[in-house]
C-alpha angles and dihedrals in degrees: 000000000000118000112257113250112249133168091351095156127077131201091253090043090056091051090052093045092054088068095056124055114236144092117279122193122222094177139259090057097306115132137178107220115196116190099167143337088282102033121064132134145174115252128191119202115202139160121245111185104312094336129094111219134192121208124189113228100187145283117319088219093063103025114070122217094256092050091048090054090049091051091048091050090052092053092047089054091052091050091048089054091055100263128127107204094195095049092047092050092049091049090051089053097053107144115254124231119271091250094052094047093044089058090050092049091048091051089051096049100037098079090060095055119092094199117067088197090067092060090050092050091046092056095038095055093049091047092050101041112015108034096059089059107030106005094108097038118102112248093240091059098050112108138179093275090056091052092047089051088059098044107034098069092056103028095098102024098044102019100160091049091046091051091054092046088053091054091049094048089053092048092054096044094044088053087052088054091051089055094050097252095115128043095225144010116273111271095219093164090059092044090052088062087068092059122093115265114256122206110225113240113242109241111214118196106213111245132189115247110253089234089066098046098091094052090046093050090052090053091046092053093046097046098034112156120182136329093304092068092048091051091048091054090051090048092054095046094048098037086225128152118264092245092051092053096043092050096044114130130198093245087065094054124084105185094177093050091038092229136129114203113195113194121232095250090064097048129094086232111045097245131094119262129207121206119191109220121224119218089259091053091048088053091055092051089046090056090049089050090054088056093049116122120209115314096336105160098201119088092209106026124188126231096251112087134197119245117268117245134193090268103025128053120222111281131192120254118231120271115264121243086244089064091062092044090050090060090057092046091049089054092050096251126138097199118111126230093246089052092072088073087062090047089055092046092050091049092051092049100040106029114016095035095206115163116278091240090063095053092043090052091048090053092046091234121168115255105239095190106079093200092053090046091052094052098040108093130183128004098282082236103166094045089048090050089058090049094049090049089053090048091052089051090051089053091060120090108260121213113248116265114260115238121239090249092056092048090052091055094245 
């Protein structure tokens, strides 16, 4: 009967073996397995019932020969006592159900959320739409068809809710992947291809017809109430965005040069924007200047003020967009502040017939054509000044046209 192999390897022998891929036996089921110059591990083969098992004991680069033998002896003792370390570890790592893991993920994420309502919605949407279909399935068994079964019924009818459910499904299943319960992260982009296509609704911002603007401006100037109405008039005459007007500061305004210079950090696109001011626009800013108190930096300050500190006096906060909208509501109009940019654009295209590049520059729109953007230089400032003067004239009430009979003295 051959002598059973035991402690066949030596320290120097291990060092030599680490340079040559292969499997080297030490005896009693312990092996040194070398896959490459950077990958080598200790393996213990043992029998559990009728099955041969292999358990990794650790890297051969960090676990010395003597420690590997001690680890192997410990496992052999467990097996002799009727335990199977691998089977017990696998049983302990049985994947939980989706519902159980979702609760764990929620508990993990919840402390980082400022809004308690978000946590409630997170749980409520999964309970309503995911749990009835996959709540009792283990996370390792959930496939693309299961996810589509959750999302398809609500993808078109409750799209925003479905989109959030999709994000939450991915969060739970990706957490399962991080814990070793799934072989890969959830390919939500691929799964989304199995959902019905949804046409995006066109969102129209209600605008005032350019034919009505002069009458409206006359009413606005007659019935002006508060800083909101003054800011709205400036918005219309400059074709600026609401946020640009509400955040305008006096250091940006040159009344003598009739120019408003908005810095890049206040623009939707991070680049400075120049707006030539018509005489009518200058007059609006002049009225706002007459109402200025102290060193207030905002051209159109709101009522709410910041608290004064030892180094900084109390300053007004900007008007809200709702303040400008409230002026329109008070005057019985349904148009929105942002809609006046469309009013201006329609007037340019249909009445004034200025080139499109002028109106696009006035509105600070991005140039989608890269070639056009490369060749367009400057701000077309003087040509835009002419256009804004014409727009201000259009915004004035025009006397009715005299009939031919009246001009003939009849």
